[in-house]
C-alpha positions in Angstrom: 222.9 -224.6 180.1 227.0 -222.9 180.2 227.4 -219.3 180.9 228.0 -216.9 178.3 230.2 -213.8 178.8 230.1 -210.7 176.7 232.5 -211.4 174.7 229.7 -213.5 172.5 228.2 -210.5 169.9 224.8 -209.9 170.2 222.3 -209.2 168.0 218.7 -208.0 168.0 216.7 -209.4 165.1 213.6 -207.8 164.1 211.6 -209.7 161.9 208.3 -208.6 160.0 205.3 -209.9 159.1 206.9 -212.0 155.8 208.6 -214.0 158.5 205.0 -216.0 159.1 202.5 -215.0 156.8 204.1 -215.3 153.4 201.1 -214.0 151.0 197.4 -213.5 151.6 196.7 -217.7 150.4 199.1 -219.0 153.2 197.3 -216.8 155.9 195.9 -220.5 158.6 198.2 -221.2 161.5 199.6 -224.7 159.7 201.6 -222.3 157.1 203.0 -219.8 159.9 204.5 -222.9 161.1 206.2 -223.4 158.1 207.3 -219.8 157.9 208.5 -219.8 161.6 210.6 -222.9 161.3 212.2 -220.9 157.9 212.9 -218.0 159.6 214.6 -219.4 162.8 216.5 -222.0 160.2 218.4 -218.8 159.3 218.5 -217.2 162.6 219.7 -220.7 164.2 222.4 -220.4 161.3 223.6 -216.9 162.9 223.7 -218.7 166.2 225.4 -221.8 165.5 228.5 -218.9 164.2 228.3 -217.5 167.6 225.6 -214.8 168.4 223.4 -214.6 171.0 220.5 -213.2 169.5 217.0 -211.4 170.3 214.3 -211.7 168.3 211.6 -208.9 168.2 208.0 -209.8 165.6 205.7 -208.1 163.9 201.8 -208.8 164.9 199.8 -207.2 162.9 198.2 -210.0 160.6 197.5 -212.1 163.8 195.6 -209.1 165.9 193.9 -208.3 163.1 192.5 -212.4 163.1 191.4 -212.0 166.9 189.5 -208.6 166.4 187.6 -209.9 163.6 187.0 -213.1 165.6 186.1 -210.3 168.7 183.5 -209.0 166.2 181.9 -212.5 165.1 181.4 -213.8 168.1 180.1 -210.7 170.2 176.9 -211.8 170.8 177.9 -214.7 172.6 181.3 -214.1 174.3 183.1 -210.9 175.8 185.5 -209.2 173.8 189.4 -208.7 174.1 190.8 -205.2 174.7 193.7 -204.4 172.3 196.4 -204.5 174.9 195.3 -208.1 176.2 195.4 -209.2 172.3 199.1 -207.9 171.9 199.3 -210.4 175.0 198.1 -213.1 173.4 199.6 -212.9 170.2 203.4 -212.3 172.2 202.2 -215.8 173.6 201.5 -217.6 170.5 203.5 -216.1 168.4 206.6 -216.3 170.9 205.9 -220.3 171.1 205.7 -220.9 167.4 209.6 -219.4 167.5 211.3 -220.6 170.6 209.8 -224.6 169.7 211.0 -224.1 165.9 214.6 -222.3 167.3 215.1 -225.1 170.1 214.1 -227.9 167.7 216.9 -226.6 165.2 219.4 -226.6 168.3 218.9 -230.2 169.8 219.0 -231.0 165.6 222.7 -229.5 165.4 223.7 -230.3 168.7 224.1 -226.8 170.5 223.6 -226.2 173.9 221.5 -223.2 173.7 217.9 -222.7 174.6 215.3 -220.0 173.5 212.4 -218.8 175.4 209.8 -215.7 175.4 209.4 -212.7 177.7 205.9 -211.1 177.8 206.9 -207.7 177.2 205.1 -204.6 178.1 206.5 -201.5 177.1 206.0 -197.9 178.9 204.7 -195.2 177.1 204.0 -191.6 177.7 200.2 -191.1 178.3 200.7 -187.8 177.4 202.2 -188.8 174.0 200.5 -186.8 171.4 199.7 -189.5 169.4 196.8 -190.0 171.9 195.4 -187.0 170.7 195.8 -188.0 166.7 195.4 -191.5 166.2 196.3 -192.7 163.4 197.1 -196.4 163.2 194.3 -198.3 161.7 193.3 -201.7 162.9 190.3 -204.0 162.6 188.4 -204.6 159.4 186.4 -202.4 157.3 182.8 -201.3 158.8 180.0 -199.1 157.4 179.4 -195.7 158.7 176.2 -196.4 160.4 178.1 -199.3 162.4 181.6 -197.1 162.7 179.3 -194.6 164.4 177.5 -197.2 166.5 181.1 -198.1 167.8 182.3 -194.7 168.5 179.3 -194.0 170.6 179.1 -197.5 172.7 182.9 -198.3 172.9 184.4 -194.8 172.8 186.5 -195.8 169.4 188.2 -193.2 166.8 187.3 -194.1 163.5 188.2 -192.8 159.9 187.2 -193.0 156.8 189.8 -195.4 154.9 189.7 -193.7 151.0 186.6 -194.7 149.8 186.8 -198.7 151.2 185.2 -198.0 154.7 185.9 -196.9 157.9 187.9 -198.1 160.6 188.8 -198.1 163.8 192.3 -196.4 164.5 194.5 -196.0 167.4 197.2 -194.2 168.4 201.4 -194.8 167.8 203.0 -193.9 171.0 206.9 -193.8 171.1 208.1 -196.5 173.5 209.9 -194.7 176.6 211.2 -198.2 178.3 211.1 -202.0 178.1 209.5 -203.0 181.1 211.6 -206.3 181.4 214.6 -204.8 180.1 216.7 -206.4 183.0 215.1 -209.5 182.3 216.2 -209.7 179.5 219.6 -208.4 179.4 220.2 -210.8 182.1 219.5 -213.9 180.3 221.4 -212.1 177.5 224.3 -212.3 179.6 223.5 -216.0 180.5 223.7 -216.4 176.3 220.1 -217.3 176.4 218.1 -216.4 172.9 215.0 -214.4 174.1 212.0 -213.4 171.9 210.8 -210.4 173.4 209.1 -207.3 172.3 206.4 -208.8 170.2 204.0 -206.5 168.2 206.1 -203.3 169.2 205.5 -204.7 173.5 202.4 -204.1 175.1 201.7 -200.5 175.6 201.2 -199.4 179.4 201.1 -196.3 180.9 202.3 -195.3 184.5 199.4 -194.6 186.9 198.9 -194.0 190.9 197.7 -197.6 191.1 200.9 -198.8 188.9 201.2 -200.2 185.3 197.7 -200.1 182.8 197.3 -201.2 179.4 195.8 -198.5 177.0 194.8 -199.6 173.6 197.7 -198.5 171.3 200.0 -200.0 168.9 203.8 -199.3 169.1 205.9 -199.7 165.7 207.8 -202.6 166.1 211.3 -201.7 164.7 210.6 -198.5 166.5 210.8 -200.9 169.9 213.5 -202.9 168.9 215.8 -200.3 168.3 215.3 -198.8 171.9 215.9 -202.2 173.1 218.9 -202.7 171.2 220.6 -200.2 172.5 219.3 -200.5 176.0 221.2 -203.5 175.8 223.9 -202.3 173.9 223.5 -205.3 171.0 226.6 -205.1 168.6 224.1 -205.3 166.1 220.5 -204.6 165.0 219.3 -206.6 161.7 215.9 -205.6 160.7 214.6 -208.7 158.4 212.2 -207.8 155.9 211.1 -208.5 152.2 213.6 -207.2 150.4 217.3 -208.1 150.1 218.6 -204.6 150.2 217.4 -200.9 150.2 217.3 -199.1 147.3 216.8 -195.6 145.8 214.5 -194.7 143.6 212.7 -198.1 144.4 210.8 -199.7 141.3 212.3 -197.3 138.8 214.8 -197.7 135.7 217.5 -195.7 138.1 217.1 -198.3 140.9 220.2 -198.2 142.9 221.2 -200.9 145.6 222.3 -200.0 148.9 225.0 -201.9 150.0 227.1 -200.1 152.6 226.1 -196.8 153.9 226.9 -194.7 156.9 224.2 -193.2 159.2 225.0 -189.5 157.5 224.2 -190.8 154.6 221.0 -192.8 155.6 219.7 -189.7 156.9 220.5 -187.9 154.1 218.8 -190.3 151.7 215.4 -190.3 154.2 215.7 -186.4 153.9 215.3 -186.7 150.2 212.5 -188.8 150.6 214.0 -191.7 149.2 211.6 -194.3 151.5 209.1 -194.6 151.6 206.0 -194.0 154.8 205.1 -197.2 156.0 207.4 -199.2 154.2 211.0 -198.4 153.9 211.2 -195.0 156.1 210.3 -196.6 159.4 213.1 -199.1 159.3 215.2 -196.6 158.5 214.3 -194.4 161.4 214.8 -197.4 163.6 218.2 -198.0 162.5 219.1 -194.4 162.9 218.0 -194.5 166.3 219.7 -197.4 167.2 223.2 -195.8 165.9 222.2 -192.2 167.0 222.0 -194.1 170.8 225.5 -195.5 170.5 225.2 -198.6 168.5 227.4 -199.4 165.4 226.1 -201.5 162.8 223.0 -202.8 161.2 221.8 -204.5 158.5 218.6 -204.5 156.4 218.1 -207.5 154.8 215.3 -210.4 154.0 215.6 -214.2 156.1 216.9 -216.3 153.1 220.3 -213.7 153.2 220.6 -213.2 156.7 224.3 -215.3 156.3 224.9 -213.8 153.5 224.5 -210.2 154.6 226.3 -210.9 158.3 229.2 -211.8 155.6 229.0 -208.7 153.8 227.5 -210.1 150.7 224.6 -208.9 150.3 222.1 -206.5 152.5 222.3 -203.1 153.1 224.6 -202.5 156.1 224.0 -198.8 158.0 227.4 -198.0 160.0 227.4 -195.7 162.9 229.2 -192.5 163.9 
């Protein structure tokens, strides 16, 4: 394909779980394909306007499905470690996204091409998250089963609000994208790259080299790190809402359309953004802006093009 220089703007677009699974009644793979095609239609619109895009994505539901299959089939076949499961989902979701994007490019006559890079992410083996695992994964268990798995497999398990017991793993901070140079080189050539799926495969440095660990990296935090590392012009978090709001769901709800990093930090410190929901997304945006990024957008997939034109979404400007 024709080489592109960095006069073409570069964006990292982080798509959430709703981009592949719309609701709990439509989780089968055929519905994930439908959702992937719809999301990629909107990303292709952005690319058609001249953007070079790196797509990152979540994988929470898909990892849960594989863990459940492990449990059901454990008497017949070996189980799969968590780092390999993240790699599996990077491949399968990447396949859906790259095929959907490439079909869109052919349909539109665009001389662009998308491909997936299986992405490892270095974390610090001394990260405090490993001493206090908090990220629940897999299905609920009764206490007896949970204690058996703790004894047999060394799992960390917790009781979850009266609903049963669950395995928890660490959620360490990403330090470096191992394949960063390859992603950067691809972007400089104008390729559309799908990378960092599920927050990346967490690996630690050992005397023998890199080694995978049972952990989950926050997808948006990793996306911010990657966006800053490749000096992206724009960081987009595609999520379930059109705009970020203050007093969300209350009579005095207030949409945020265009704010500064300082305002975003103030609103976050005032407790406007819920943990486990909008707060980690805003933290990721501020991470990108603090590391030299200029502009970020939070919106839903169907409003991506309008948000780029400043017609909707929440724009957060850097320093």
